[in-house]
MARKOL-777861 format. One record per residue (C-alpha): x, y, z. Coordinates in pm, whole numbers, padded with zeros to 5 digits, always signed. Example, Ala and Ser with C-alpha at 12.3 -4.5 7.8 and 13.67 -1.06 7.14 Angstrom:
+01230-00450+00780;+01367-00106+00714;
***
This chain:
-01290-02684-05102;-01239-03087-05097;-01234-03101-04722;-01528-02752-04647;-01460-02623-04290;-01730-02376-04175;-01601-02114-03972;-01748-02113-03582;-02109-01979-03597;-02418-01942-03398;-02684-02155-03586;-03050-02082-03481;-03381-02237-03595;-03637-01992-03754;-03925-01984-03972;-04017-01713-04206;-04301-01674-04430;-04403-02055-04347;-04026-02176-04409;-03817-02363-04176;-03476-02209-04207;-03140-02199-04035;-02999-01876-03905;-02637-01815-03947;-02467-01568-03739;-02107-01479-03670;-02043-01436-03339;-01696-01282-03384;-01849-00980-03597;-01646-01050-03893;-01967-01041-04057;-02259-00790-03926;-02551-00943-04130;-02661-01319-04050;-02730-01546-04335;-03025-01823-04393;-03026-02141-04511;-03271-02420-04546;-03299-02640-04227;-03276-02938-04450;-02865-02865-04499;-02830-02890-04111;-02710-03293-04230;-02460-03158-04445;-02343-02863-04245;-02290-03084-03933;-01986-03236-04155;-01822-02932-04254;-01536-03000-04031;-01271-02985-04221;-01201-03350-04157;-01455-03505-04422;-01389-03493-04773;-01730-03435-04996;-01724-03778-05092;-01727-03855-04727;-02022-03598-04673;-02193-03784-04938;-02172-04158-04790;-02263-03974-04413;-02553-03811-04584;-02684-04155-04758;-02638-04351-04450;-02860-04067-04269;-03126-04011-04485;-03128-04284-04748;-03081-04005-05017;-02847-03923-05271;-02683-03631-05224;-02508-03473-05542;-02130-03350-05530;-02271-03050-05726;-02495-02960-05439;-02239-02995-05184;-02012-02768-05359;-02290-02508-05449;-02357-02449-05058;-02036-02417-05012;-01992-02167-05256;-02279-02018-05120;-02185-02005-04775;-01835-01887-04852;-01967-01610-05090;-02133-01490-04749;-01806-01523-04568;-01912-01841-04329;-01668-02065-04463;-01287-02099-04319;-01129-02013-04636;-00879-01779-04825;-01125-01557-04888;-01263-01544-04549;-00864-01494-04441;-00825-01204-04687;-01160-01039-04546;-01045-01074-04129;-00719-00926-04237;-00876-00651-04407;-01096-00516-04138;-00850-00613-03831;-00632-00372-04024;-00896-00102-04091;-00983-00121-03714;-00630-00090-03603;-00552+00221-03829;-00884+00396-03644;-00765+00696-03441;-01066+00640-03200;-01291+00350-03135;-01700+00420-03282;-01993+00402-03066;-02105+00095-03174;-02428+00062-02947;-02553+00387-02985;-02872+00386-03154;-02995+00028-03062;-02885+00025-02648;-02904+00394-02613;-02980+00737-02762;-02736+00854-03009;-02867+01242-02903;-02618+01335-02592;-02880+01564-02435;-03115+01254-02440;-02868+00975-02338;-02803+01227-02059;-03173+01252-01929;-03189+00863-01975;-02851+00809-01778;-02976+01034-01510;-03325+00882-01493;-03198+00546-01385;-03083+00740-01053;-03426+00885-00924;-03619+00720-00667;-03811+00489-00578;-03594+00245-00762;-03279+00453-00816;-03048+00537-00530;-03114+00956-00563;-02821+01136-00780;-02471+01155-00618;-02476+01425-00337;-02124+01539-00370;-01789+01423-00545;-01553+01281-00372;-01302+01404-00112;-01153+01094-00055;-01015+00789-00203;-01215+00531+00041;-01348+00332-00271;-01028+00180-00495;-01277-00060-00717;-01621-00127-00805;-01847-00387-00987;-02105-00281-01193;-02351-00442-01445;-02262-00447-01860;-02636-00598-01881;-02864-00360-02131;-02968-00048-01975;-03313-00123-02016;-03326-00366-01766;-03015-00303-01547;-02983+00093-01568;-03072+00141-01203;-02818-00120-01081;-02562+00095-01290;-02669+00402-01093;-02600+00215-00754;-02256+00141-00850;-02203+00522-00992;-02352+00704-00722;-02095+00521-00460;-01807+00604-00720;-01841+00953-00738;-01948+01007-00393;-01654+00793-00224;-01340+00797-00519;-01136+01064-00640;-00972+00872-00926;-00809+01044-01210;-00800+00672-01426;-01033+00419-01445;-00910+00073-01564;-01226-00101-01702;-01192-00446-01713;-01469-00554-01951;-01553-00924-02078;-01399-01044-02391;-01765-01191-02529;-01575-01247-02873;-01206-01321-02932;-00970-01608-02808;-00641-01507-02851;-00494-01416-02509;-00664-01351-02144;-00641-00997-02140;-00697-00731-02450;-00619-00405-02435;-00618-00107-02688;-00485+00252-02743;-00793+00386-02879;-01000+00668-02735;-01366+00609-02722;-01628+00825-02888;-01988+00875-02745;-02245+01067-02845;-02154+01315-02533;-01821+01352-02735;-01474+01154-02717;-01325+00980-02385;-00940+00960-02361;-00787+00652-02299;-00439+00699-02090;-00215+00553-02338;+00084+00609-02123;-00068+00356-01854;-00182+00103-02150;+00209+00141-02239;+00345+00046-01904;+00113-00258-01945;+00250-00371-02292;+00604-00288-02178;+00581-00531-01872;+00343-00809-01977;+00536-01077-02127;+00234-01160-02402;+00067-00950-02694;-00212-00723-02473;-00280-00628-02850;-00332-00947-03067;-00710-00961-02971;-00753-00561-03031;-01010-00581-03266;-01269-00742-03052;-01280-00411-02869;-01489-00281-03169;-01821-00428-03117;-01786-00508-02727;-02040-00351-02511;-01896-00429-02132;-01635-00131-02162;-01861+00110-02421;-02175+00098-02132;-01923+00196-01835;-01765+00487-02062;-02085+00683-02098;-02198+00656-01763;-01872+00814-01642;-01887+01080-01917;-02224+01191-01812;-02103+01214-01457;-01783+01302-01470;-01740+01461-01814;-01776+01847-01741;-01688+01802-01360;-01380+01658-01347;-01102+01514-01625;-01050+01132-01615;-00901+00885-01842;-00975+00546-01896;-00751+00202-01951;-00966-00018-02142;-00910-00433-02087;-01107-00705-02188;-01090-01026-02041;-01098-01379-02105;-01263-01706-01973;-01156-01900-01651;-01412-02213-01715;-01109-02409-01880;-00850-02310-01611;-01101-02425-01311;-01275-02707-01451;-00946-02862-01508;-00836-02804-01124;-00574-02558-01167;-00577-02231-01004;-00536-01844-01180;-00218-01823-00952;-00056-02074-01119;-00144-01941-01486;+00142-01689-01596;-00064-01522-01832;-00304-01427-01537;-00063-01363-01237;+00195-01204-01493;-00118-00973-01614;-00203-00884-01214;+00139-00781-01163;+00200-00570-01447;-00125-00409-01327;+00022-00316-00986;+00325-00217-01141;+00176+00036-01369;-00053+00168-01101;+00213+00246-00891;+00463+00395-01157;+00145+00585-01337;+00173+00835-01023;-00198+00875-01065;-00534+00827-00853;-00702+00467-00990;-00993+00299-00959;-01030-00040-01118;-01418-00095-01223;-01522-00457-01317;-01793-00430-01576;-01967-00825-01513;-02335-01001-01553;-02339-01280-01332;-02539-01610-01409;-02689-01675-01741;-02990-01910-01705;-03291-02045-01891;-03391-02147-02250;-03206-01893-02413;-02843-02029-02331;-02963-02398-02351;-03160-02502-02043;-03446-02681-02053;-03598-02646-01669;-03888-02393-01627;-03803-02055-01428;-04041-02051-01162;-04050-01862-00841;-03835-02139-00677;-03597-02165-00924;-03541-01764-00940;-03488-01786-00559;-03256-02064-00550;-03017-01880-00839;-03068-01570-00610;-02931-01766-00298;-02625-01915-00525;-02581-01591-00671;-02561-01427-00303;-02311-01677-00150;-02063-01576-00472;-02129-01203-00404;-02103-01229-00022;-01769-01420-00083;-01628-01121-00303;-01777-00877-00060;-01569-01070+00227;-01294-00980-00010;-01249-01377+00038;-01132-01503-00328;-01062-01854-00262;-01434-01880-00161;-01522-01678-00428;-01339-01910-00712;-01515-02240-00487;-01854-02077-00587;-01768-02098-00939;-01514-02408-00930;-01793-02653-00703;-02071-02627-00991;-01784-02647-01311;-01987-02288-01343;-02284-02426-01449;-02448-02057-01385;-02226-01945-01663;-02098-01668-01483;-01878-01440-01720;-01723-01204-01488;-01524-01423-01297;-01166-01335-01461;-01226-00936-01379;-01361-00981-01052;-01056-01231-00937;-00805-00975-01124;-00952-00685-00943;-00920-00836-00598;-00589-01016-00651;-00472-00649-00790;-00642-00405-00522;-00648-00648-00226;-00893-00408-00062;-00991-00427+00298;-01366-00464+00251;-01625-00466+00017;-02011-00375-00011;-02269-00505-00168;-02486-00219-00289;-02742-00381-00542;-02849-00743-00685;-03116-00800-00975;-03269-01041-01173;-03344-00935-01541;-03613-01171-01625;-03708-01234-01986;-04046-01478-01958;-04079-01471-02328;-03754-01667-02329;-03770-01836-02019;-03409-01668-01935;-03270-01463-01668;-02961-01288-01652;-02848-01149-01285;-02643-00867-01197;-02474-00669-00927;-02315-00324-00816;-02027-00346-00579;-01785-00128-00419;-01444-00210-00252;-01238+00010-00018;-00921+00000+00166;-00839+00130+00487;
***
């Protein structure tokens, strides 16, 4: 590699056994094992951009540090990183194609987060999930199955269950009591992936409670009518938790009581679109998907509930902010979040978008696309905020906010 290029990886400084290291992690999960290198190589890595030759790197390093850097040392670093699949190279490209093909050929999508985010034993998982409904913090268990279809959509968190389990419970109590949907279109967040705004999969989802069926006919209608490739980024369903967490709640609450199917869709970001002054309605891939989803709902003949699996603000040291998260900062964050949530609750799409556009999404709200898609597709007549919470990590000076909400028609 005469012009070495590091893949898009996350780099963190760490200390281990008194050594200062850099921790390299693949956010796209093509490689699951992280790699560590000496922190001294950072001035070299910054030039692994595909634009600088090895000679360019030597020259820049000498100018920056006043030290000589031998080409053999650079090549050894390149070879080491390439052996761990961190370089943009033929070796990595072969690996990427192989594991994407392996996932594509699977009949079901494995329960990736079982054993880490929640228990692997079905009975224990059921007990854990039902525990989130218990008062005084929980809303109480659902009292009855719905006899009407007033609820047509909902927002639920996708934060880790330890911090957000109770908030999930508020959404699912409302879903069970107010919706008799047979099909749940789950609009998750594409935390990794880069091809296409919307990505589906035909795969059923495995969980410790069994297998949840994907409505392949419904996905087929979407794929048939949508002009873009809904499966191009399908690999990124493999490790995405925003769909998986909703599936286990649906299965725990409906699995033995009522048959249901899911339509798993992960959604990209509106940040670039909104900060450039464009409206999602003028983006063909967005408006095209909304029209396609409406058509699929009409033609499916099924009762459908759209579920946006989203979190809201991501603030603090973990996300690059330097200011302290004191009581004043958290209250101001609450006020800003509630402005956005009340806009959604009022089904005011423009006001909802304005709360993001005006700040250029400095709060890093990750659910703008799923919520917009839900509102524009369903056009509900009303909404109701069920729960708002802040998941604070004081040791990291960080907070993630989340909420549950119902949307109704009639």
